[in-house]
C-alpha angles and dihedrals in degrees: 000000000000121000114257116252111262116201114211117212128200116219111235091215106044095019093224120145111237140161125267092261089067091064126074118244112256117168090199091073119081093236092042094244132093123248096236119073119238092249094056091042090055091046093051091049090050090049092047091049094049091046090055094050115091093006097097094100092052090062097044096104121163089257092051091050092050091047088051095053092044086068095053130087099220113203132169121328094259097040129088115270102217124220106229109191134044121010136194114236089261093059102258120132118260120213126177113224122169090352092303125109110230136180107267093225090058089051092047090050091050093049092048100044101028089231130111110233090224114182092349124094125239108232131192128238098184119168092237095043132275111339111188090197093055118108098168105136091214089064096047129091138165123248148130132276089256093051089051092053091047087051093056 
C-alpha cells in the first residue's frame, strides 16, 4: 500500500515548515487551512490580550468618554443608569474602546475613578438587585469573584 500524500505547509509568521494538522482549518482558504500555524496563532492571541490589559485609561479620551455617556440613559442619582446599545450575551453592556470590546461597567468605573480595574471585577450594588445593564458609578464597586458570589 502506498503512503498517503502529506502536504507540508510553511507558517507565514515563524517560517517553519509543518504538517497540515499544525494549521487551523479554515474553509475560506483554497487548501482549507490557515496560513498561520496554531502555535503562532496562540502566541499572537496572548500578545493581543496582554497588550489590551491595563491600557483602558490610555484610550479614555474626552471624545471616547462623550461617546460612552451618549449610549447611557442617565436617570436619578440613586437609580440605575441603563446601557442602551450593544450587549454581551450575558446582558452586560459592550463598549468598544481602542478597538477592543470591553464591559461597559468596567469603562464606567474607569471613567468615574480614573483607575483601571485591572484583574479585579466590577460588581453591581443596584437597589433592586444586580442589574447587568447598569453603569451608574454609584452602584459599582471592585471585588473578587468570591466576593461577587458572596454578594448574591
